[in-house]
N, C-alpha and C positions, 0 to 999 in steps of 0.2 A: 504494500500500500504506500503510495507516495503522499507526502505531507507538504502542503503549500503554506508558507508563512508570508503574509503580506503586511508591511507597515501600513497603519491606517492614520494615526495621528502622531506626528513627531516623537517617536520613541515612548509614547504613553499608551498607545492602543494598537493592537495587531489583530489580524484575522488568521486563525489557524484552521485550515480546511473550512473556511467560512464561519467559524465560531469565534466570536469576539473575546479577546483577552485584554484586560486593561488594569492599570494600577488603581487600587481602591484608596480610600482616605487614610489608610494605615501604611501606604506605599508598598503594598503587597500585590502581586499579580493575581488577578481573579477572572474567572469566566463563569457567567451565569449558566452556561451549558457545559456539562461535564466533558472534559477532554479524555480521549483514550490514553492509555499508558504511553503508547508510541508518540502521540501528539504532545503530551506533556514533556517527555524526554527530549523530543526534537526542539520544542520551544525553549527549554532550559539550555540546551546546547547553543541554540541560536542566540539567546541573550548573552551567554558567556563569551561568544565570539563576535558579537555585534560591536562594531567600532563606530561610535556616534560621529 
């Protein structure tokens, strides 16, 4: 399964396979729709290697 991660709002919001992920008021990444394990791991790797 391929995973597509698209920036939505200047390093504050992303789409992971069409599921929105954003920083909440506690500065933690949150998605109102549950990500699969593979999507979560891919997003964590993406954020570690993301060079703003």
